[in-house]
C-alpha positions in Angstrom: 50.7 51.7 -59.6 52.9 50.6 -56.7 51.2 50.9 -53.3 52.1 50.1 -49.7 49.4 48.6 -47.5 49.7 47.5 -43.9 48.4 44.5 -42.0 49.4 42.3 -39.1 50.7 38.7 -39.1 48.0 36.5 -37.6 50.0 33.2 -37.4 50.8 31.3 -34.3 53.8 33.3 -33.1 54.3 35.6 -30.0 55.3 38.7 -32.1 52.2 39.4 -34.2 54.3 41.6 -36.5 53.1 44.7 -38.4 53.7 44.1 -42.1 54.1 46.6 -44.9 53.1 44.9 -48.2 54.2 46.3 -51.5 51.4 45.9 -54.1 52.1 46.1 -57.8 49.5 45.3 -60.4 47.2 43.7 -57.7 50.0 41.3 -56.6 52.1 41.4 -53.5 55.7 41.7 -54.6 57.5 42.4 -51.3 57.0 42.3 -47.5 58.9 44.2 -44.9 58.4 45.0 -41.2 56.7 48.2 -40.2 59.3 50.5 -38.7 56.6 52.5 -36.8 55.4 49.5 -34.8 56.9 49.5 -31.3 57.8 45.8 -31.4 58.2 45.0 -35.1 60.6 47.9 -35.5 61.1 47.4 -39.2 62.1 43.8 -39.5 60.3 40.4 -40.0 61.3 36.9 -39.2 62.6 34.6 -41.9 59.2 32.8 -41.9 57.2 35.9 -42.8 59.9 37.3 -45.1 59.5 34.2 -47.2 55.6 34.1 -47.0 55.1 35.1 -50.6 56.3 31.6 -51.5 53.2 30.3 -49.7 50.9 33.1 -50.9 51.6 32.2 -54.5 52.5 28.6 -54.2 51.3 26.5 -57.2 49.8 23.9 -54.9 47.7 26.4 -52.9 44.1 25.3 -52.7 41.6 27.5 -54.5 38.6 25.2 -54.8 36.9 22.8 -52.4 37.8 19.1 -52.6 35.4 16.3 -52.0 36.4 12.6 -51.6 34.9 10.3 -54.2 35.9 6.7 -54.4 38.9 7.3 -52.2 40.2 10.4 -54.1 39.9 14.1 -53.3 38.4 15.9 -56.4 37.6 19.5 -57.0 33.9 20.5 -56.6 31.9 23.7 -56.4 31.3 25.5 -53.1 27.6 24.7 -53.3 28.2 21.0 -53.8 30.8 20.9 -50.9 28.5 22.8 -48.5 25.4 20.8 -49.4 27.3 17.6 -48.8 28.6 18.8 -45.4 25.2 20.2 -44.4 23.4 17.0 -45.2 25.8 14.9 -43.2 25.9 17.2 -40.2 22.1 17.5 -40.0 21.7 13.7 -40.3 24.3 13.0 -37.6 22.8 15.5 -35.3 19.3 14.1 -35.8 20.4 10.5 -35.4 23.0 10.8 -32.6 22.8 14.4 -31.2 25.4 17.2 -31.4 27.8 15.4 -29.1 28.6 13.1 -32.0 30.2 16.1 -33.8 33.6 17.3 -32.7 34.8 20.9 -33.5 38.6 21.0 -33.3 40.1 24.5 -33.7 43.8 25.1 -33.1 46.1 28.1 -33.4 46.9 28.3 -37.2 45.5 31.8 -37.1 45.3 34.1 -34.1 42.5 36.1 -35.6 39.8 36.8 -33.0 37.0 36.9 -35.6 38.1 33.8 -37.4 38.2 31.9 -34.1 34.8 33.1 -32.9 33.2 32.5 -36.3 33.9 28.8 -36.1 33.2 28.6 -32.3 29.9 30.4 -32.8 28.6 28.1 -35.5 29.2 25.0 -33.5 27.8 26.5 -30.3 24.6 27.3 -32.2 24.5 24.0 -34.0 24.7 22.1 -30.8 26.6 23.0 -28.9 28.9 20.2 -30.2 31.9 18.5 -28.7 35.1 20.5 -28.5 38.7 19.9 -27.5 40.1 20.6 -24.1 43.7 21.0 -22.8 46.4 22.6 -24.9 49.2 21.0 -26.8 51.5 24.1 -26.5 51.0 26.1 -23.3 48.6 24.1 -21.2 50.9 23.3 -18.3 52.5 26.7 -18.1 49.3 28.7 -18.1 47.7 26.4 -15.6 50.7 26.7 -13.4 50.6 30.5 -13.4 46.9 30.6 -12.9 47.4 28.4 -9.8 50.1 30.7 -8.5 48.9 34.2 -9.5 45.3 33.7 -10.6 46.2 34.6 -14.1 48.9 34.1 -16.7 50.1 37.4 -18.0 53.2 39.6 -18.2 54.5 43.1 -17.6 55.3 45.2 -20.7 58.1 43.9 -22.8 59.8 47.3 -22.4 60.2 46.6 -18.6 63.1 44.3 -19.6 65.1 47.5 -20.1 64.7 48.3 -16.4 66.0 44.9 -15.3 69.4 44.4 -13.7 69.3 40.7 -14.7 67.3 38.8 -17.3 67.2 35.0 -17.1 66.2 33.2 -20.3 65.0 30.0 -18.8 64.4 27.6 -21.6 63.4 30.4 -24.0 65.2 30.6 -27.3 64.2 34.1 -28.3 66.3 33.9 -31.5 63.8 31.5 -33.0 60.5 31.8 -31.0 60.4 35.6 -30.3 63.0 37.4 -32.4 61.5 40.8 -31.7 62.5 40.5 -28.1 66.2 40.5 -29.1 66.4 44.3 -29.7 64.8 44.9 -26.2 67.3 42.5 -24.6 70.1 44.4 -26.4 68.9 47.7 -25.0 68.7 46.1 -21.6 72.3 45.1 -21.9 73.2 48.6 -23.0 71.5 49.8 -19.8 73.8 47.5 -17.8 71.7 44.4 -17.5 73.3 40.9 -17.5 71.7 38.0 -19.4 72.0 34.4 -18.5 70.5 31.5 -20.4 69.4 28.2 -18.9 68.6 25.5 -21.5 69.4 21.9 -22.1 69.8 22.8 -25.8 72.6 25.1 -27.0 71.0 27.5 -29.4 71.6 30.9 -31.0 70.2 32.8 -28.1 73.2 31.8 -25.9 75.2 34.2 -28.0 73.3 37.1 -26.4 74.1 36.0 -22.9 76.9 36.5 -20.4 76.4 33.0 -18.9 75.0 29.7 -20.1 73.8 26.8 -17.9 72.9 23.5 -19.6 71.0 21.3 -17.3 69.7 17.9 -18.2 66.3 17.7 -20.0 63.6 18.1 -17.4 66.2 19.0 -14.7 64.8 22.5 -14.4 62.7 21.7 -11.4 65.7 20.3 -9.5 67.7 23.4 -10.5 65.0 25.7 -9.3 64.8 23.9 -6.0 68.6 24.2 -5.6 68.4 27.9 -6.2 65.5 28.2 -3.7 67.5 26.4 -1.1 70.4 28.9 -1.5 67.9 31.7 -1.3 66.5 30.4 2.0 69.9 29.5 3.5 71.4 32.9 2.7 68.4 34.9 3.9 67.7 36.3 0.4 64.0 36.0 0.8 62.2 39.4 0.3 61.6 40.9 3.8 57.9 41.3 3.1 57.4 38.0 1.2 55.2 36.5 4.0 52.7 39.4 3.4 52.0 38.5 -0.2 52.9 34.8 -0.4 50.8 31.9 0.9 52.8 28.7 1.7 56.2 30.1 2.3 57.1 27.5 5.0 55.8 24.7 2.8 58.0 25.9 -0.1 61.0 26.0 2.2 60.3 22.4 3.3 60.0 21.3 -0.3 63.3 23.0 -1.3 65.0 21.3 1.7 63.7 17.8 0.8 67.1 17.0 -0.7 70.5 18.4 -0.2 71.8 21.2 -2.4 74.3 18.7 -3.9 71.6 16.2 -4.6 69.4 18.8 -6.4 72.3 20.0 -8.5 73.4 16.4 -9.3 69.9 15.6 -10.5 69.8 18.8 -12.6 73.4 18.0 -13.8 74.7 21.5 -13.0 77.4 22.8 -10.6 76.7 24.1 -7.2 78.3 27.4 -8.4 75.6 27.7 -11.1 72.8 27.5 -8.5 74.5 30.0 -6.2 75.1 32.4 -9.1 71.4 32.3 -10.1 70.3 32.9 -6.5 72.7 35.9 -6.4 71.1 37.3 -9.6 67.6 37.0 -8.2 68.8 38.6 -4.9 70.5 41.4 -6.8 67.3 42.4 -8.7 65.2 43.6 -10.3 65.4 40.4 -12.2 63.0 39.1 -14.9 62.7 35.4 -15.8 61.5 34.8 -19.4 60.0 31.3 -19.3 60.2 29.1 -22.5 57.3 26.8 -23.3 59.4 23.7 -24.1 60.1 22.9 -20.4 56.4 22.8 -19.7 56.0 20.1 -22.3 57.1 17.5 -19.9 55.3 15.3 -17.4 56.6 17.7 -14.6 56.0 20.8 -16.8 53.6 22.5 -14.4 55.8 21.9 -11.4 58.7 23.5 -13.3 56.8 26.7 -14.1 55.4 26.9 -10.6 59.0 26.6 -9.2 60.1 29.5 -11.4 57.1 31.5 -10.3 58.2 30.8 -6.7 61.7 31.9 -7.4 60.5 35.3 -8.6 57.9 35.7 -5.8 60.0 34.9 -2.8 63.0 37.0 -3.9 60.7 40.0 -4.4 61.1 40.0 -8.2 57.4 40.5 -8.9 55.1 43.5 -8.9 57.9 46.0 -9.4 59.5 47.6 -12.5 62.1 45.5 -14.3 61.1 42.2 -12.6 58.6 39.4 -13.1 58.2 35.9 -14.5 56.9 36.0 -18.0 55.3 33.0 -19.7 52.3 34.5 -21.6 50.5 37.8 -22.5 46.8 37.7 -22.3 46.0 38.5 -25.9 42.2 38.1 -25.8 41.2 40.0 -22.7 40.6 43.3 -24.6 38.1 41.9 -27.0 34.5 41.1 -26.7 32.6 37.9 -27.6 29.9 36.8 -30.0 29.4 33.6 -28.0 26.8 32.8 -25.4 29.3 30.6 -23.5 27.2 27.4 -23.6 28.9 24.3 -22.0 29.8 21.6 -24.6 28.2 18.2 -24.1 31.6 16.5 -24.1 35.3 17.3 -24.7 38.2 15.5 -26.2 41.6 16.0 -24.7 43.9 17.5 -27.3 47.2 15.7 -26.3 45.2 12.4 -26.1 43.3 13.1 -29.3 43.5 9.7 -31.0 42.7 7.5 -28.0 39.8 9.7 -26.7 38.3 10.1 -30.2 38.4 6.3 -30.7 37.1 5.6 -27.2 34.2 8.0 -27.3 30.9 6.2 -27.2 27.2 6.7 -26.5 27.3 8.2 -29.0 30.6 7.8 -30.8 32.0 10.8 -32.6 30.9 10.5 -36.2 32.1 13.8 -37.6 35.1 16.0 -37.0 35.5 19.6 -38.2 39.1 20.8 -38.2 40.1 24.5 -38.6 43.4 26.3 -38.1 45.1 23.0 -37.3 47.0 20.0 -38.6 46.6 17.5 -35.8 48.1 14.6 -37.8 51.5 16.3 -37.9 51.3 18.4 -34.8 49.9 16.0 -32.1 51.6 12.9 -30.7 51.0 9.4 -32.3 50.5 10.8 -35.8 49.6 7.4 -37.2 46.8 6.7 -34.7 45.4 10.2 -35.4 45.3 9.6 -39.1 43.7 6.2 -38.5 41.1 7.7 -36.1 40.1 10.4 -38.6 39.9 7.9 -41.5 37.4 5.8 -39.5 35.0 8.8 -39.1 31.9 9.3 -41.3 32.8 12.9 -42.0 36.0 14.9 -41.6 36.1 18.5 -42.8 39.4 20.4 -42.9 39.7 24.1 -43.6 43.1 25.0 -44.9 45.0 26.6 -47.7 47.1 23.6 -48.6 46.8 19.8 -48.6 48.3 19.2 -45.2 48.7 15.7 -43.7 45.3 16.2 -42.0 43.6 17.5 -45.1 44.9 14.5 -47.0 42.7 12.2 -44.9 39.6 14.4 -45.0 36.3 13.8 -46.8 36.1 17.5 -47.6 38.7 20.2 -47.8 37.7 23.9 -47.9 40.2 26.5 -49.1 40.7 29.5 -46.7 42.3 32.8 -47.0 45.9 33.7 -45.9 47.3 36.3 -43.5 47.6 38.8 -46.4 43.9 38.4 -47.2 42.5 38.4 -43.6 40.1 40.9 -42.2 40.2 40.4 -38.5 41.5 41.6 -35.1 44.7 40.3 -33.5 46.3 40.4 -30.0 49.8 39.2 -29.5 50.9 36.7 -26.8 54.5 38.0 -26.7 53.7 41.7 -26.0 50.7 43.9 -25.2 50.0 45.4 -28.7 46.6 45.0 -30.4 45.7 45.7 -34.0 43.6 44.9 -37.0 44.5 42.7 -40.0 43.3 44.2 -43.2 43.4 42.4 -46.6 46.2 43.9 -48.7 45.0 41.8 -51.6 41.6 40.1 -52.2 41.4 36.3 -51.9 41.7 34.4 -55.1 38.5 33.3 -56.8 37.2 30.2 -55.0 38.8 31.0 -51.6 36.7 32.1 -48.6 37.5 33.4 -45.1 36.5 31.4 -42.0 33.6 33.8 -41.5 32.4 33.5 -45.1 32.6 29.7 -44.9 30.4 29.5 -41.8 28.0 32.2 -43.0 27.4 30.1 -46.1 27.2 26.8 -44.2 24.7 28.4 -41.8 22.3 29.1 -44.7 22.6 25.5 -45.8 21.7 24.1 -42.4 19.0 26.6 -41.7 20.9 28.3 -38.8 19.2 31.7 -39.2 20.5 33.2 -36.0 24.1 33.0 -37.4 25.3 36.6 -38.1 25.4 37.5 -41.8 27.1 40.9 -41.5 30.4 42.0 -42.9 33.7 41.2 -41.3 33.9 44.9 -40.3 30.5 44.9 -38.7 31.4 41.9 -36.6 34.8 43.4 -35.7 33.0 46.4 -34.4 31.1 44.1 -32.0 34.4 42.5 -30.9 36.1 45.7 -29.9 35.3 45.5 -26.2 33.7 48.2 -24.1 36.9 48.4 -22.0 38.8 49.5 -25.1 36.1 51.9 -26.1 36.1 53.5 -22.6 39.8 54.1 -23.2 39.2 55.7 -26.6 40.3 52.8 -28.7 37.9 52.0 -31.5 38.0 49.8 -34.5 39.1 52.7 -36.6 42.0 53.2 -34.2 43.1 49.6 -34.5 42.8 49.7 -38.3 45.0 52.8 -38.5 47.8 51.4 -36.3 48.6 48.8 -33.6 48.1 50.2 -30.1 49.2 49.1 -26.7 46.4 47.4 -24.8 45.3 50.1 -22.4 43.7 47.4 -20.1 47.1 45.8 -19.4 49.1 47.2 -16.6 52.7 48.2 -17.6 53.9 46.4 -14.4 51.9 43.3 -13.7 50.7 42.8 -10.1 52.0 46.3 -9.1 51.5 46.7 -5.3 51.8 42.9 -5.1 48.2 42.2 -5.3 47.3 39.1 -7.3 44.3 37.7 -9.0 43.8 34.8 -6.5 40.9 34.8 -4.1 43.1 36.1 -1.2 45.2 38.4 -3.5 48.3 36.4 -2.6 50.8 34.3 -4.5 50.0 30.6 -3.9 53.4 29.0 -3.8 54.1 25.4 -4.9 54.2 23.1 -1.9 54.8 19.7 -3.5 56.6 18.4 -6.6 58.1 15.4 -8.4 59.5 13.1 -5.8 61.7 10.9 -8.0 65.0 11.9 -9.6 65.7 11.1 -13.2 66.7 7.6 -14.1 68.8 6.6 -17.1 67.5 4.4 -19.9 70.2 2.2 -21.4 68.0 0.9 -24.2 66.8 4.4 -25.2 69.5 6.8 -23.9 68.5 10.1 -25.7 65.7 12.5 -25.0 63.8 13.4 -28.2 63.3 17.2 -28.5 61.3 18.4 -31.5 62.1 22.1 -31.6 60.7 25.2 -33.4 62.8 26.3 -36.4 63.3 29.7 -38.0 62.2 28.1 -41.3 58.7 26.9 -40.3 55.5 28.1 -38.5 54.6 24.7 -37.0 54.0 22.5 -40.1 53.8 25.5 -42.5 57.3 25.8 -43.9 58.7 28.9 -45.6 60.6 26.5 -47.9 59.8 22.9 -48.5 61.0 20.8 -45.5 63.6 18.1 -46.2 61.8 14.8 -46.8 64.5 13.1 -44.6 64.5 14.2 -41.0 67.7 15.8 -39.7 68.6 14.7 -36.1 71.3 16.7 -34.3 73.3 14.9 -31.6 76.6 15.2 -29.8 79.3 13.3 -31.8 79.6 10.8 -28.9 75.9 10.0 -29.2 76.1 9.3 -32.9 76.8 5.5 -32.4 79.5 5.6 -35.1 77.3 7.3 -37.7 79.4 9.9 -39.6 78.3 13.6 -39.7 75.8 13.7 -42.6 75.3 9.9 -42.5 72.0 8.0 -42.5 70.5 6.1 -39.6 67.3 5.3 -37.8 65.8 7.2 -34.9 63.8 4.7 -32.8 61.5 5.1 -29.9 59.2 2.5 -28.3 56.5 3.8 -30.6 58.2 3.6 -33.9 61.2 4.7 -36.0 62.1 7.2 -38.6 64.9 7.3 -41.2 67.2 10.3 -40.4 70.3 12.2 -41.5 72.6 12.5 -38.5 74.2 15.9 -37.8 77.0 16.3 -35.3 77.1 19.2 -32.8 79.7 19.1 -30.0 77.8 22.0 -28.2 74.8 19.7 -27.4 74.4 17.5 -24.4 75.2 13.8 -24.9 71.7 12.8 -23.9 69.6 14.7 -26.4 68.4 14.1 -30.0 67.2 17.4 -31.6 64.8 17.4 -34.6 62.8 20.2 -36.3 59.2 20.6 -35.3 56.5 20.4 -37.9 57.8 17.8 -40.4 55.3 16.2 -42.7 53.9 12.8 -41.7 53.5 11.6 -45.3 57.2 12.3 -45.9 58.3 10.3 -42.9 59.7 13.4 -41.2 57.1 14.1 -38.5 58.7 13.5 -35.1 55.2 13.0 -33.6 54.9 9.7 -35.4 57.3 8.2 -32.8 56.1 10.2 -29.7 53.6 8.6 -27.3 50.7 10.6 -26.1 51.2 11.7 -22.5 49.8 14.4 -20.3 51.6 17.1 -18.3 51.0 17.3 -14.5 48.8 20.4 -14.9 46.5 21.9 -17.6 46.2 18.7 -19.7 49.1 19.8 -21.8 51.1 17.5 -24.1 54.2 16.0 -22.6 55.9 16.0 -26.0 59.4 16.1 -24.6 59.2 12.9 -22.5 60.0 10.4 -25.3 63.3 8.4 -25.1 64.9 7.4 -28.3 68.1 5.8 -29.7 70.1 6.1 -32.9 71.0 2.9 -34.9 72.9 2.5 -38.1 70.9 2.4 -41.4 71.5 -1.3 -41.9 69.9 -2.2 -38.5 
């Protein structure tokens, strides 16, 4: 009998779509978007539309793997867990829990899955954990410094805006369900402008497009601020809710308007136009995450926060500066909150793991992540993991990271998950429900740790069902608003704890309830690099969810450049993409709409295939939040015979 069952996508994406799965004979035969979900509105992205390829892929892992004599071989769950338990117990007894690193990333947004792993390692030690954030560290830290919290008004508030600025945000790829909202905003009379060093599909939505140099966004924001101050377009009451207004003006005046624009590589007219749009509000700035992945990433986001704040585009309908939605705030916690004995910085993963001593890190547990492919200096990460005594990877496929593990444990997919999910691109919450059971031999994160807890004698670890633990995770704040687990299992609901208009009344989450404006920033203008003239930008793609591809990625990396930057390599020709770290063989694609100083490659290529951009990117930190400055690498193209 054919049946329709609903669940939510739990992968690392802002949209957290509601999915209707068609089941026939116990097998999922079709996926479509839930038309009744306020954000999904009946359509799915390409990645999720194609997910059945992954769900039923012939190479999906359905049994644990254990390394013997250099090879990963299938074993029973009991054997795999006994091996892990013996090693973890021995390492803890000999070196203490700080010799064990628990690395959890964002491969699933499930609240229970995340807390199941965190809770085990908190109780087992607590052990070492990662710190910083490879994706959003600088941006979140910037907004926390400015506003006390990183959050957003309702997505629907865009429909009340007079102007929307997509500043470095390619919604067509990273947040496709924002597009219908932007189209409704345009129908209501809003104008859209895009600011991005990369020409992408989102520019087609916009009335204007500004293409600054990579990393020039701070200088552009300073130029716009200078216009705002000089024309008297500061909100009349800005001094009542902003701390550091005079210092911000001094910062914006540090260089001439012409100098700021020259460094950003934009016209003076572009800066004046943006200032006018902010003055003629309400205006919302949608902030992309890529800009924050630079060494001045925190300063860029703080400058954009300042633009919104001083022009009055904050705390009112239709206005704001949106970087993130607080997806976890509505849920409770199973954890005690014990401080870890040590931390490893995620963007500097390889060097800090190798440098750790007294004791050294002997074991690494990796869940919901593929650091070899997704973190800089892929080769060093692989080497660092290969030198540990025990590496356990929880995944559904043999990723680059799983390939260097001692044990690989097969885990369920988004269509088999039983969990709670909050989005970071809107304020809707919901429950994931398994539309089909996991294949024999596959466990959920919770089931893995419940079984491992028995093997290590961790009797306090909860052995209840997923639903029982989900009941504990539905926070009291939700219950007070009449939202129960049954409510979330029936349909996604808007988080009642999130204000429709963030900071309404212009009261902020800082100690003095004011915006804390940026008062200092990068002092040096960009310098050219004749030896490596191109900025390497590894971008999200509609075809992949980080390193999980809807279709098999090309084994030869595509690099897109302006024809004048192709150094004589024909469109479709082969060459080498070189940095000071290493080089990759590439297929060169010409695109005259791109800047002459960028080299664009898809994010998430596989290291073992020679298509992981991170293999030639050095590990660097952003100025705030210990984020990864992944977009700070300079590269060059050379012919294939070089």
